[in-house]
C-alpha positions as CSV (number, residue, x, y, z in Angstrom):
1,M,89.8,90.9,89.6
2,E,88.8,91.7,93.2
3,V,91.2,91.6,96.2
4,T,89.6,91.6,99.6
5,G,91.3,91.6,103.0
6,K,92.7,93.6,105.8
7,L,94.8,96.7,104.9
8,V,98.1,96.1,106.6
9,K,100.4,98.7,105.0
10,I,100.3,101.9,103.0
11,L,103.6,102.6,101.2
12,D,104.9,106.1,100.5
13,L,103.7,108.1,97.5
14,E,106.0,107.8,94.5
15,T,106.2,110.5,91.8
16,G,108.2,111.0,88.6
17,T,108.2,112.2,85.1
18,S,107.6,109.9,82.1
19,K,109.7,109.9,78.9
20,A,107.0,112.0,77.3
21,G,107.5,114.6,80.0
22,K,104.2,113.9,81.9
23,E,104.1,113.9,85.7
24,W,102.9,110.7,87.3
25,Q,102.2,109.5,90.9
26,K,101.7,106.1,92.3
27,Q,100.9,104.7,95.8
28,T,100.9,101.0,96.8
29,V,99.0,99.3,99.6
30,V,99.4,95.8,101.0
31,I,96.3,93.6,101.7
32,D,96.3,90.5,103.9
33,S,93.7,88.1,102.6
34,G,93.9,85.9,105.7
35,D,94.8,82.8,103.7
36,E,97.3,80.4,105.1
37,F,99.8,80.7,102.2
38,N,100.5,83.7,99.9
39,N,98.3,85.9,101.9
40,L,99.8,89.3,101.1
41,T,99.0,91.2,97.9
42,A,100.4,94.6,96.9
43,V,98.0,96.7,94.9
44,S,99.1,100.0,93.3
45,A,97.0,103.1,92.5
46,F,98.1,105.4,89.6
47,G,96.9,108.9,89.2
48,E,95.6,111.6,91.6
49,D,91.9,110.4,91.6
50,K,92.6,106.8,92.4
51,I,95.2,107.8,95.1
52,K,92.6,110.2,96.6
53,N,90.1,107.3,96.9
54,L,92.8,105.0,98.3
55,N,93.7,107.5,101.0
56,K,90.1,107.3,102.4
57,L,91.1,103.9,103.7
58,D,93.0,103.3,107.0
59,I,95.3,100.5,108.2
60,G,93.3,97.8,109.9
61,M,90.2,98.2,107.7
62,T,88.7,95.3,105.8
63,V,88.8,96.5,102.2
64,S,87.8,95.5,98.7
65,I,89.8,96.6,95.7
66,L,88.8,96.1,92.1
67,C,92.0,95.8,90.0
68,N,93.5,95.0,86.7
69,V,96.2,92.3,86.7
70,Y,98.7,92.2,83.8
71,S,102.2,91.0,83.0
72,R,105.0,92.5,80.8
73,E,108.2,91.0,79.5
74,Y,111.6,92.6,79.9
75,K,114.8,90.9,78.8
76,G,113.2,87.4,78.8
77,K,111.6,87.8,82.3
78,Y,108.0,88.6,83.1
79,Y,106.9,91.2,85.7
80,H,103.4,91.4,87.1
81,N,101.4,94.5,88.0
82,I,98.2,94.7,90.0
83,D,96.6,98.2,89.5
84,G,93.6,99.1,91.6
85,Y,90.9,101.3,90.2
86,H,88.1,101.1,92.8
87,F,88.9,101.1,96.6
88,T,86.1,100.5,99.2
89,N,85.8,99.9,102.9
90,Q,84.1,96.5,103.1
91,S,82.3,97.4,106.3
92,E,80.6,100.4,104.6
93,N,79.4,98.3,101.7
94,P,78.3,94.9,103.1
95,E,77.5,92.3,100.5
96,V,73.8,92.3,99.7
97,K,72.1,88.9,100.1
98,D,69.1,87.7,98.3
99,S,66.0,88.0,100.5
100,F,63.5,86.6,98.0
101,V,62.7,83.0,98.9
102,T,59.9,80.9,97.6
103,T,59.0,77.3,97.6
104,D,56.0,77.6,95.3
105,D,56.9,77.6,91.6
106,N,53.5,79.0,90.7
107,D,54.3,82.2,92.6
108,L,57.0,83.4,90.2
109,P,56.7,87.1,89.1
110,F,57.0,86.2,85.4
């Protein structure tokens, strides 16, 4: 899934130790899609590499985040997570548009 919008908030870095004794770190950002309803989306980054990429972005930038969305059940209730794995500044990577236009079917390259 891709989340695109304006970066409005970067939350504090969270750290801890898992039950297995491994250190972990997580940072969450809030994206405003500009939609009229349900416009805010919180996306988390787990691990040093992903957090490093996330920290290249600044509040106010239009960003694009590729993420995994999943749910888990706990005591009969479901909780959702949105974990980002690729964070980019949209203005640095504008969408490439097709520039090949033809009206002649005989001019196809195949």
